[in-house]
LUMKESE-682639 format. One record per residue (C-alpha): residue number from 0; chain; x, y, z. Coordinates in Angstrom, 1 decimal, decimal comma. Example, Ala and Ser with C-alpha at 12.3 -4.5 7.8 and 13.67 -1.06 7.14 Angstrom:
BEGIN
+-----+--------+--------+--------+--------+
| num | cadena |      u |      v |      w |
+-----+--------+--------+--------+--------+
|   0 |      A |   12,3 |   -4,5 |    7,8 |
|   1 |      A |   13,7 |   -1,1 |    7,1 |
+-----+--------+--------+--------+--------+
END
This chain:
BEGIN
+-----+--------+--------+--------+--------+
| num | cadena |      u |      v |      w |
+-----+--------+--------+--------+--------+
|   0 |      A |  -27,4 |   24,2 |    8,6 |
|   1 |      A |  -24,7 |   26,2 |   10,3 |
|   2 |      A |  -21,9 |   24,0 |    9,0 |
|   3 |      A |  -21,3 |   22,1 |    5,7 |
|   4 |      A |  -21,9 |   18,4 |    5,5 |
|   5 |      A |  -19,8 |   15,8 |    3,7 |
|   6 |      A |  -21,8 |   13,7 |    1,2 |
|   7 |      A |  -21,2 |   10,8 |   -1,1 |
|   8 |      A |  -21,6 |   11,0 |   -4,9 |
|   9 |      A |  -24,9 |    9,2 |   -4,5 |
|  10 |      A |  -26,2 |   11,8 |   -2,1 |
|  11 |      A |  -24,9 |   14,5 |   -4,4 |
|  12 |      A |  -26,7 |   13,0 |   -7,4 |
|  13 |      A |  -30,0 |   13,0 |   -5,5 |
|  14 |      A |  -29,5 |   16,7 |   -4,6 |
|  15 |      A |  -28,5 |   17,5 |   -8,2 |
|  16 |      A |  -31,8 |   16,0 |   -9,4 |
|  17 |      A |  -33,6 |   18,3 |   -7,0 |
|  18 |      A |  -31,9 |   21,4 |   -8,3 |
|  19 |      A |  -28,7 |   21,7 |   -6,2 |
|  20 |      A |  -26,0 |   24,0 |   -7,6 |
|  21 |      A |  -22,6 |   22,3 |   -8,1 |
|  22 |      A |  -19,4 |   24,3 |   -8,1 |
|  23 |      A |  -16,0 |   22,9 |   -9,0 |
|  24 |      A |  -12,9 |   24,6 |   -7,4 |
|  25 |      A |  -10,2 |   22,7 |   -9,3 |
|  26 |      A |   -7,9 |   24,5 |  -11,7 |
|  27 |      A |   -9,4 |   25,7 |  -15,0 |
|  28 |      A |   -7,4 |   23,1 |  -17,1 |
|  29 |      A |   -8,7 |   20,2 |  -15,0 |
|  30 |      A |  -12,3 |   21,6 |  -15,1 |
|  31 |      A |  -12,1 |   21,9 |  -18,9 |
|  32 |      A |  -10,8 |   18,3 |  -19,2 |
|  33 |      A |  -13,8 |   17,0 |  -17,3 |
|  34 |      A |  -16,3 |   18,1 |  -14,7 |
|  35 |      A |  -19,6 |   17,1 |  -13,2 |
|  36 |      A |  -22,2 |   17,9 |  -15,9 |
|  37 |      A |  -23,9 |   21,2 |  -15,1 |
|  38 |      A |  -21,3 |   22,3 |  -12,6 |
|  39 |      A |  -19,9 |   25,8 |  -12,5 |
|  40 |      A |  -16,1 |   26,6 |  -12,2 |
|  41 |      A |  -15,3 |   28,7 |   -9,2 |
|  42 |      A |  -11,9 |   30,4 |   -8,6 |
|  43 |      A |  -10,7 |   33,5 |   -6,9 |
|  44 |      A |  -11,7 |   35,6 |  -10,0 |
|  45 |      A |  -15,3 |   34,3 |  -10,2 |
|  46 |      A |  -16,0 |   33,8 |   -6,5 |
|  47 |      A |  -17,3 |   37,3 |   -5,6 |
|  48 |      A |  -19,6 |   37,4 |   -8,6 |
|  49 |      A |  -20,9 |   34,0 |   -7,8 |
|  50 |      A |  -21,6 |   34,9 |   -4,1 |
|  51 |      A |  -23,2 |   38,2 |   -5,2 |
|  52 |      A |  -25,7 |   36,6 |   -7,6 |
|  53 |      A |  -26,3 |   33,2 |   -5,9 |
|  54 |      A |  -29,4 |   32,1 |   -4,1 |
|  55 |      A |  -27,9 |   31,7 |   -0,6 |
|  56 |      A |  -30,7 |   29,3 |    0,4 |
|  57 |      A |  -30,3 |   26,9 |   -2,6 |
|  58 |      A |  -28,4 |   23,6 |   -1,8 |
|  59 |      A |  -24,7 |   24,0 |   -2,9 |
|  60 |      A |  -22,3 |   21,1 |   -3,6 |
|  61 |      A |  -18,6 |   21,9 |   -3,6 |
|  62 |      A |  -16,3 |   19,6 |   -5,6 |
|  63 |      A |  -12,5 |   19,5 |   -5,9 |
|  64 |      A |  -10,0 |   16,7 |   -6,9 |
|  65 |      A |  -10,4 |   14,2 |   -4,0 |
|  66 |      A |  -12,7 |   15,9 |   -1,5 |
|  67 |      A |  -10,1 |   17,7 |    0,7 |
|  68 |      A |  -10,0 |   21,3 |   -0,6 |
|  69 |      A |  -13,7 |   21,3 |   -1,0 |
|  70 |      A |  -14,1 |   21,1 |    2,8 |
|  71 |      A |  -12,3 |   24,4 |    3,3 |
|  72 |      A |  -14,2 |   26,0 |    0,4 |
|  73 |      A |  -17,5 |   24,7 |    1,8 |
|  74 |      A |  -16,7 |   26,1 |    5,2 |
|  75 |      A |  -15,9 |   29,5 |    3,6 |
|  76 |      A |  -19,2 |   29,5 |    1,7 |
|  77 |      A |  -21,1 |   28,8 |    4,9 |
|  78 |      A |  -19,3 |   31,8 |    6,4 |
|  79 |      A |  -20,5 |   33,9 |    3,4 |
|  80 |      A |  -24,1 |   33,2 |    4,2 |
|  81 |      A |  -25,0 |   30,0 |    2,2 |
|  82 |      A |  -27,4 |   28,0 |    4,3 |
|  83 |      A |  -27,1 |   24,5 |    2,8 |
|  84 |      A |  -23,5 |   23,6 |    1,7 |
|  85 |      A |  -22,1 |   20,2 |    1,0 |
|  86 |      A |  -18,6 |   18,9 |    0,3 |
|  87 |      A |  -18,4 |   16,0 |   -2,1 |
|  88 |      A |  -16,5 |   13,2 |   -0,5 |
|  89 |      A |  -14,0 |   11,7 |   -2,9 |
|  90 |      A |  -14,2 |   14,8 |   -5,1 |
|  91 |      A |  -14,3 |   14,6 |   -8,9 |
|  92 |      A |  -12,3 |   11,4 |   -9,0 |
|  93 |      A |  -14,9 |    9,4 |   -7,1 |
|  94 |      A |  -17,7 |   11,1 |   -8,9 |
|  95 |      A |  -16,1 |   10,2 |  -12,3 |
|  96 |      A |  -15,7 |    6,6 |  -11,2 |
|  97 |      A |  -19,3 |    6,5 |   -9,9 |
|  98 |      A |  -21,1 |    8,4 |  -12,6 |
|  99 |      A |  -18,9 |    8,3 |  -15,8 |
| 100 |      A |  -21,9 |    9,4 |  -18,0 |
| 101 |      A |  -22,4 |   12,5 |  -15,9 |
| 102 |      A |  -19,2 |   14,2 |  -17,1 |
| 103 |      A |  -18,9 |   17,2 |  -19,3 |
| 104 |      A |  -15,9 |   18,8 |  -21,0 |
| 105 |      A |  -15,0 |   22,2 |  -22,1 |
| 106 |      A |  -15,5 |   25,6 |  -20,4 |
| 107 |      A |  -18,3 |   26,9 |  -18,2 |
| 108 |      A |  -21,5 |   24,9 |  -18,3 |
+-----+--------+--------+--------+--------+
END
């Protein structure tokens, strides 16, 4: 995959069940108030470390508020060498509406 793909929450859930990594690029306060269970918060401070230690071939799902900012972040991560990157359509808001029991709160998972 040379570009990212946009996927629905249902497609993202299937990938999660197969071991995909989920990253959340929302602000720390929003992440702490609720995020996709098992997701990792990514910001400008943690990005370099994440890229350095990540498996570039593992499926990676990028989530934001509504699915807009995640597209830019997904494109950036493809440019950093990740081979299988997805942007979550509808972002955390649609995920929360679709999978309300798959939400965690607090800091890093």
